[in-house]
N, C-alpha and C positions, 0 to 999 in steps of 0.2 A: 326201800325201792317201792314207789308208787307209780301206777300205771293208770292213766284216764284219757278222756277225749277232751281237747280243748273246745271252749265253746258248747257246753253239753247241749246235745238237741233234745227233743221231745222223745219219750220213751220209744215210739215205734221206729224212729230213725236209729236210736241207739241200738234196737233189735237187729237192724240192717247193718250196722257196723260191727256188730258181733258176729253175723253170719258171712260177712264178706270182708271185713277189715281185720284189725289186730285180734289177738286173743287175750284178753285181760287174765282169763283164768290161769295162764302159764306164770303169772307173777303174783301180785297181791290183791287184786281186784280193783274195783273202782274207789277213788277217794275224791274228796272236793278241793279244787285248787286253792291253795294258798296265795298269799302276795309273792312270796319267793318263787313258786312254781310258775305263775303267769308272767315272770320276768324274762321269759324265752323272747328273745326278739323276733318280730314278725318276718323280718326278711335275714335271718342269720344265715350265715353260709352261702348267700347268693341265691336262696330258693325261697319261696313264699309258703308259709303254713297256712294252708286253707282251713276253712271250718270243717271241724271233724277229723283233722289228722291226728295219728295216732302217735302219742310221745310217752316215752319211759323216761322217768327223772332217776338219777343216781346221784348219791351223795358219797364223798369219800369217808371211809369208816375210821381211818386211822389205823387200820391193821391190814390184813389180805384181802384185797377187792378183787382177787382172781375169779372166783366162783360166781360174784354177783354179775361181774361184765361179761363174762362168758356166757352165762345164762341169758342174759339180755340180748346179745348178739346171735345167738343160737336159735332163739325162739322168735327173733323180730320177723314181722311179716314184710312183705315187699313195700317200700316206701316208708317204713315206720322211722321216727327219729329217736335216737337215744341221747339224751341231753345229760352231759357231766357237768355238774355244779362246780363252782370254784373249790380249789383244794388239789391235795395230791393223792392221786389213785396209785397204789402199789399192787403190782400183779406179777405172778410168774408167766412165763410165755403161754400166750393164747393162739389156738389155730381154729380158724373158723371157716366152714364150707358154705357157699351159697347165700352169704350175707348181702341183701341188694336194699340198703337204706343208709342211714346218715348218722354218723357218729360226731356229735357236736359238743364243743366245750364253751366255757364262757370268755374264752380268748387266750391268746398266747401269754404265758406266764401266770394266768389265772387258773385255768384247769391243766394240770400237770399228770402225765403217765410215767411213772418210772417202775424199774424192777422192785419187787418184794423179796430182798435177801439176795444171797448169790445165786448163779444159774448155772447149771451143767447140763449139757445137752447129750443126747445118746452119741457115743463115739462112732467113728467111720460114718459119718452122714453120707448117704448116696444122693450125689448131686447129677447123677445120669437120670434119675426120674424125678417126676414131679413131687414137689413136697406134698405131704398129706399128715394126718394124724398119726399114722404110723411111721411115717418118714418125714419128722418136722426138721425145717432148716432152723438154723440157730438166729431166731429173730424174736423180738418181743411181741410184736402183733402180726398174725400172718392171715391173709385173706385169700381163699381160694375159690374162684368162680363168682358169679353175682355181679353186683354193681356197688362199688364202695365209695362213700362219700365221707371224707374226714375233713374237719375244720375247727378252727377257733381253739387251739392247744398247744401244750408243749410236750413232746415225747422226748425223754432223756435217759442219759446213762450216767449215772453219778460216779464220784471218783471212788466212793467206798465200796462198790458193788464189784464182784468179779464174775467173769463168766469163762466157760471153756467148752470147746468142742474140736472135733478132729475129722478130716476128710482127706481120701486119697494118701493116708499115711502121716499126714502132717498135724501137727497139735497146734491149736489156736488159743491163746488165752485171752480172748475178746468175745464180745457179743458179735455174732454175725451182721446183724443190722437191727434196725428199730421198726421198720415197717417193711412187710413183704407182700407183693400183690402178684398171685400166680394162678395156675389153672390153666385148663385149655383153652377156656374163653372167659374173659373178665373185663370189665371196664371199671376205670376209677376217676375220682375228681377229688383233688386233694388242695386245700386252700387254707390259708392263714394258720400253717402249722410250723411250729419251730421244732427242727430235729437238732439235738443238743448232746454232744459228747463232753467228756471231762477236759477240762482245760490242759493242753498240751498232747491231746490224743492224736492229733493229726500228722505230727512228724515222725511218730514212731512206725517202724516197719510193720505194715499191716493193721495198723490202729493199736492204741495202747489198752483201750477197753471196749471199743465199738468200732466196727469196720465200715458199714453202709448206712445211709440215712434211709432214703426210701428206694427200694429195689423191686423193679418189675422184671419178673424172671419166669421163663417156663423150665426146661431142664435141658441138659446136654443131649440127651436121646431123643427129645421132642421140641427142637429148636423153633418150630412156628407156634407155639403156644402163646397163651396170654394174650391173644389177638383180642382186639376190641378198642374202644375209644379211651385215652388216657389223657389227663390234664393235671398239670402241677402249676400252682399260681399263687404269688403273694406268701411264699413260704420263706424260712431261714434255715440255712444249713450251717452249724456252727461247730467247730472242733469234730469235725466228721473226716474219716479218711476218705472215702468217696460219697458224695453228696447225692446226687440223684443219678441213679444207675438203671440200666436197660439192657437187658439180654444175658443169655440167649433167649430171644423171644422174637415173634414177627406177626406180619400182616396186621399192623396196628395203625391207628391214628395218634400220634404222640405230641403234645404240646407241653413246652415248659416256658411259662410266661403268657406270651401271646399278645399282649397290649400294654403300653406304657405304665398304666395303672395296676398291672398284674405281675410285673416282675418279680423274680426270686433273688435272694440275697445269699452268696456263697462267700463264707469268711473263714479262716483258719481251716481250709480243707488241703487234703494231699491231692486229690483230683476232685475239681468241681462238678463235670458230668462225665459219665462214662457210657458208651454205646458200643456193645460188643455182640457181634453177628445179630442184626436186627433185620432180617429179609423182608421184602415186600411191603414196606413201611413208608408212611409220609411222617416225616420228622420235622417240627417246627420249634425251634429254641430262639426266643426273641425276648429283648427288653429286660435282660437280666443283669445283675452285678456281681462279677466275681474278682475277689481281691486276693492276690498274691498266693495262689495255690503252690504247692510244693512241686508238683509234677506238670499237670496241665489244667488249663481252664475246661477244655473239653477234649476228651479222647474218644474218637470214633474209629473202630476197626471192623473190618469183615475177614473172615476166614480163620479166626481163632481156633473153632472147634470143627471145622469143615466148610466147604463151600456153601453159601446162602443160596436158596432155591430161587429167590427172585431179587432184583436190584432194589434198592431203597434211595430216597431223596431226602437231604436235609436242607432245610432253610434256616441258617444261622445268621441272625441280624439283629441291629440296634442293640447290641449287648456292651456294656462297659465293663472292660478288663483291665487289671493292673499285675505285671508280672515282674519277677526279680529274680535273678540268678539264672537256674537251668530250665524252669518250665516254659511252655509255649502259651499262647492265647489260642491255639487250636492245633491239635495233632490228628491227621486224618490218613488212614493207611488202609489200602485195600490188598490184602496177603493173597487174595485170589487172583488178581490181576498181576502181582508181582512173582506169582509161581506159574505164570503161563496162561492162565484162565481168562475169561472175559470179565471186564470191570463190572462191579454190582454196587458201587456207590456214586451217587451224584449230589455234588456239594454247591450250594450258592452261599457264599459267604459275603454279605454285603453290609455296608454302612455299620461297622462296628468301631468302637473308640478303644484303641489299645495304647495303653501307657506302660513302657518298658524301661527297667532300670538295669543296666549291665546285664543283659541276658546272654547266656553263654552262646546259643546258637541262633535261634530265631524267633520271631512273633509268630509266624503261621507257618505249618509245615503240611505240605501235600504229597503225598506219596503212592503212586499207582492209581490215581483217580484221573480219569479221562472226562473231557467236557466240563471240566470245574470252572466256576466263576468266583473271582476275588475281586470285588468291584467297590470302589468308593467307601473304602475303610480308611480310617485316620490313625496314623503311628505318630508317637511322640516319646521322647527320651533317648536311652542309649542302649546299644545292643549290637550283637555280631552281624546279624541281617534281619531284615524285616520279614520278606516273604522266602519261603525255600521251596523248590519244585523239583521233584524228581520222579523219574518213570512215568511221565504224564505227557498226554497229548491233547491236542486240541481244546486247550484251556485259554480262558481269557482273564487276564489280570490287567485293570484298568481304572485310571482315574482314583487310585490310591494317593491319600494326602500323606507325604512324607517329609515334607518341609521342616516339621519339627523333630524328625528322628535323626540321630547321629550315628550312623551305623559304623563299626570298626571294620567291615568287611565289604558288605554291600546291602543296598536297599532292596534288591530282588536278585536272588541267586537261582539260575536255571542250571541243573547239574546235566551230566553228560547223556543220560537217558531220556532226556526232554527232546520233543520234536513237534513242530507244526503247532506252537502255542502263539497266541496273539498278545503282546504286551503293549500297554499304553502308559509311558511313565512321564513324570516331569522332568524339566529340562536338568534340575540339578540331582536327579536320582541316579544313584549308581547301579547299573545293571550288570552283573556278571552272567554271561552266556556260554555255558560250556556244551550245550546240546547242538542240534542240528535243524536248520529250516524253521527257527523260530522267528517270528516278526515282531521287531521292536520299534516303536514310534515314540517319538518325543525326546530322546536322548541318545547318545552314542553308546551302544552296547560294548563293554570291556571283553574281547574275546580272549579269555584266560583260563588257566586251569588252576584249581585248588592245589595248594601244597599237601605232600602226604600228611602233614600234622593236622591240616584242616580237614582232609578227607576222614581221617581217623576221628577226629573229635566230632564231626557231624554224624557218623556212622554209628559211633558208639552212643550218643546222646540220642538220637532219634531212632535207634533200632533195639539193641540190647536192652537198654533202660527199660523202654516200654513193654517188652515182653515180661520182664522181670516184675513189674508192677501188677499186672493181671495174673500172672500165675500164683503169685504169693497169696492172692485172695482166693484161691481155688483149692 
């Protein structure tokens, strides 16, 4: 491990850096940069390394790298960059408090972090309270507080590694996740990182060897924690049970993707994106590609662990989604509203491209959300129904392109508990309206009622199954 300053300054400026910058005494002192050292890209990870920036270089040892990486993270000063050279870093779980800097590799598949040997976490983990060094959650890398920037690496769980932990009386033979972002207040920026599980990991109940990719979470007893600004872009989630997961956590600004050139790829996942009890937050999920999840491309629910303290708003737009069988391209449920409370979720589902292949129920399911907008999305392929709306009022469903969709039941299905919604449909769209006072323009709605078998199928697939998926991970 070598620590030094890029572009060394004269002695007196060096002394200023010692006084106000990083502290090389914590590592191995100054050394003269070699050609390999100066290979750090000037604009790596989307930020500029200015003259005098403090950088610590680490090379994989071929053995256990836990101590060296933990020391670098724990002793890093604010804004410091830890550069991981190409190769495989093998570590046991690391928990770091207050890291406010950059952990950067040489690129996906070039710098790799994976477990060093099998992992066994303390039994009966306490998810009611924040993760800490005394109460570690079952993750490979955990960051509590500060400002975390991860970039240009692969973090993976290989097939030959086993992990185990227990919580609430259940035993899990899997790693809880690869990266945990937690604490009362923390910000994170994660880009060009591949989160990789073992082949075949994702269909297994709860994950065969790893559950979550990147998890931003406070705790059940502190649901408003992990507040701050979070952004995940240009990442890959492959063979992960749940890819990008948030909650319970709140009062955050969360962006997944955000621009055409910064979209994330989700492939071989059970759940692509999972948001659970995220109060008082602005959520933006745009320009991502999600290919054939087992359950849902995105699953957003409020009220799993109690009523959120403030409503949240989600923009879900310009995503490309392929689904087949039982999953949805979006499952949105406000349990607070369904239980008689005030709606806490505001959804804008715009301009997404959804390809369906023999889906059992629906492309998009909205349950208990008022004032939702499902607008200008394109649907193609085959499935039971394109858009499903229940227990919702004052929603706008308009200008969705469904000519390339062949539904076996309906293009748009308005259930009995819907009212005062505004629907603009194509002249060939099939709209089944079981609700009251819904306005439908562009086609003649079919005032019919679903059969008991259709009711049971919808309720089972869109209700019980979704509860089970979340509680199994707890």
